[in-house]
C-alpha positions, 0 to 999 in steps of 0.5 A, spaced: 540 816 130 541 823 131 542 829 125 548 831 130 551 824 130 552 824 122 554 831 121 560 834 125 560 839 130 565 843 127 562 843 120 556 847 123 561 851 127 563 853 119 557 854 116 555 859 122 563 863 120 560 864 113 553 867 115 551 874 116 546 872 120 544 867 124 545 860 126 540 857 131 541 850 134 537 845 138 542 848 145 539 855 144 534 858 149 530 860 142 530 854 139 524 852 140 520 859 138 524 859 131 522 853 129 515 854 131 509 855 125 503 857 125 500 850 125 501 848 132 499 840 130 507 841 126 512 840 131 518 838 127 526 839 130 531 841 124 538 840 125 539 847 124 536 854 122 539 859 118 537 866 120 538 869 113 540 876 112 541 876 105 541 872 099 548 870 100 545 866 107 540 863 103 546 860 098 550 858 104 544 854 107 543 850 101 550 849 099 550 846 106 545 842 105 546 839 099 554 838 102 551 833 107 545 831 104 540 834 109 533 836 107 532 843 106 525 847 109 523 854 107 520 858 112 517 865 109 512 867 114 510 861 116 503 861 116 501 854 111 497 850 114 502 843 112 507 846 115 513 845 110 517 851 112 520 846 118 523 840 117 526 834 121 533 833 122 536 837 117 536 844 115 531 850 115 532 856 112 528 862 115 527 867 112 523 872 117 528 877 119 529 880 112 523 886 112 528 890 106 522 894 103 522 900 098 516 903 095 517 907 089 511 912 089 511 915 083 513 909 079 508 904 083 512 899 084 514 896 090 520 892 092 519 887 097 523 882 101 521 874 103 521 875 110 515 881 110 508 880 113 502 882 108 500 887 114 508 890 113 507 890 106 500 894 107 502 899 111 508 901 107 504 902 102 498 905 104 502 910 107 502 913 099 494 911 098 497 904 094 496 897 095 497 891 091 493 884 091 495 880 097 491 875 101 486 877 107 489 875 113 495 881 115 499 876 119 501 872 113 507 871 109 508 875 102 512 870 099 508 863 100 502 868 098 504 870 092 508 864 090 501 859 090 497 865 087 495 870 092 486 870 093 484 877 096 479 883 097 483 886 091 482 880 086 476 883 082 479 889 080 487 888 080 487 880 080 491 876 084 498 876 087 501 873 082 498 877 077 501 884 079 508 879 080 513 884 076 520 880 078 523 876 083 530 875 085 531 867 086 536 864 089 537 856 085 539 849 087 546 851 085 547 857 089 545 862 082 542 868 085 537 870 078 533 876 076 528 874 074 523 877 070 518 877 063 525 879 060 530 874 064 528 867 065 521 868 063 520 860 063 522 861 071 517 868 071 511 864 069 512 858 074 514 862 080 506 865 079 502 860 081 507 853 083 509 854 090 516 854 092 518 848 088 524 853 084 528 856 088 528 860 094 525 867 092 528 873 096 525 879 094 519 880 090 517 886 085 509 888 086 505 893 081 501 897 086 495 901 085 491 906 087 487 904 093 484 909 099 479 907 104 474 901 102 467 900 103 467 893 107 464 890 112 461 884 115 453 883 114 450 877 117 444 874 117 440 868 121 442 861 120 434 860 118 435 863 112 442 860 110 441 857 104 436 862 101 442 868 103 447 863 099 443 863 093 441 870 093 449 871 094 451 867 088 445 871 084 448 877 086 455 876 084 453 873 078 453 880 075 457 884 080 462 889 078 469 888 079 471 893 085 466 888 089 470 882 092 466 878 097 467 872 101 461 868 105 462 865 112 459 860 114 461 859 122 458 860 129 457 867 133 459 868 140 454 864 143 455 858 139 449 859 134 451 857 127 450 863 122 452 866 115 456 872 114 458 876 107 464 879 108 464 885 102 470 890 099 467 895 094 474 898 092 471 904 088 467 911 089 463 911 095 456 913 092 457 908 087 459 902 092 453 904 096 448 902 090 451 897 088 451 893 095 444 896 096 441 889 094 446 884 098 445 889 105 437 889 104 437 882 103 435 877 110 433 882 113 441 882 116 442 881 123 447 886 124 451 890 118 458 893 120 459 896 112 462 903 112 468 907 109 475 903 113 482 903 111 484 898 107 489 896 112 483 895 117 480 891 113 486 887 111 487 886 119 481 885 121 481 877 121 487 876 125 484 875 131 481 870 129 487 866 128 492 867 134 498 862 134 498 856 138 492 853 135 491 846 131 489 847 125 486 841 119 483 844 113 479 842 106 479 845 099 477 845 092 474 850 088 466 850 087 464 852 080 457 853 082 453 852 088 447 848 087 442 846 091 444 840 093 451 843 094 448 848 099 443 843 103 449 839 104 453 846 108 447 848 112 446 840 114 453 840 117 456 846 119 451 846 126 456 840 128 461 843 127 465 841 133 469 847 135 467 854 135 473 857 132 473 853 126 469 855 120 468 854 112 469 859 107 467 861 100 472 866 098 469 869 091 475 869 085 473 873 080 473 879 075 480 881 073 483 875 077 478 870 072 479 873 066 487 871 066 488 865 061 489 859 064 496 858 062 498 865 062 502 864 069 502 857 073 495 858 077 491 855 072 484 856 076 481 862 072 473 862 072 469 865 076 468 860 082 468 860 089 474 857 093 472 853 099 475 852 105 474 847 111 478 851 116 478 847 123 482 850 128 482 848 136 485 849 142 487 842 145 490 837 142 486 832 145 480 834 141 483 833 134 480 826 132 473 829 132 475 835 129 479 832 123 473 827 122 467 833 122 472 836 116 474 830 113 466 828 113 464 834 110 469 834 105 467 827 103 460 830 103 461 836 099 467 833 094 461 831 088 459 838 088 467 841 087 472 842 081 478 837 080 482 844 083 484 846 089 488 853 091 494 851 092 495 855 099 490 851 102 493 845 101 495 840 107 499 834 107 495 830 102 497 825 096 499 826 088 492 826 086 490 832 090 497 836 089 496 835 082 489 838 082 492 843 084 496 845 078 492 842 073 493 842 067 499 846 067 503 841 071 507 838 065 510 845 063 511 846 071 515 839 071 519 842 064 521 848 068 523 844 075 527 839 071 531 845 067 532 849 075 531 844 080 533 836 077 535 833 084 529 836 087 533 840 092 527 844 093 521 838 095 519 841 102 513 844 099 506 842 094 511 838 091 513 838 082 517 833 080 521 834 075 520 832 068 523 825 067 529 826 061 528 823 055 531 817 053 538 817 050 538 826 052 543 830 056 543 835 060 
């Protein structure tokens, strides 16, 4: 049974007449392009796509889905590997046309609409020598990144993206438009900072900005024979690293297919201090290649983009690694050379400094410690290669599981079971379920890493 057999065409016509944006249907020539998301493994067909131009369109889309008992999905940048942004047979809210942005350089704040990407926000704020912590791939949408926490190159000095969120505009399941901050709806404001898209559709964000000029950054690569020693050295080195330094380790293949270990570093401080701080890292090995130098911050943010083109198949596994023991490092070194796709890799992004010092319950993002976000990121072009790439990813993840915390970065989760979702929210899961019951008791917003509403106590009334 198709969705159009249960919802009359006149209902879609009526919805279209109420929109400021556009209604895209399967009959439209650009329907396939509009419904596509970053991960080519995801191929879902919504009954209709509401291309929103503002909160009023969002409210109309939510109301329509509820009236006709249709599943609802929400797309910002469409970059999440799980593909929850697009649904089968329901209503897809597409926020990607909502690009409004206002930067206040004197107040050091930015109000950014939910359709913006990291690169678009960075380019605007860097005009004034300012930035807010975001992620590490500039084509990612700001919305999903921020709502899940937001780990990036400035985490050591300025924290996560969610730590720099000052306010948000949210359309709730019942169509209300709420202004949310520490002073207004503080329970919802707390939940938005790490609880994902479970509580409403965030249509705009207000960020705190920081002075960020050119950064001392680049990649330092070492031969694979030294991989274990370099990983051990890097961990010891970062144990006493200043907040201004953030790093990520990549285990991947070079252009000739040979495994290699690379450390990408970003120093957000004075160049002279950065040169001194990075000297031991640059001397280790010795390195095969060293591209560290002063570059514009936007250049660092966009550098990985070429490695993640649209149209590839993606399958990820992830978890937090508190301490890379020798056994954990041996496991990584053993498995990476067997990686089926040269486009894949294993990343160890270091969380430390300001991001690690926030109390675990101060925001919904609970994973506050000096540790690594371990991401096994498999990507390949041909769907016929899916089985062996997925099998390799699962094998490595199972081998690494004994070394990982019972914790995972929600933005890295694919389509996984409820236990893994609970691990993403950790000790904050019960409080998040309570907030969910208040703002979305019917679980309208369930196409996400879902938090089910807290059950009502016996005899209670709404």
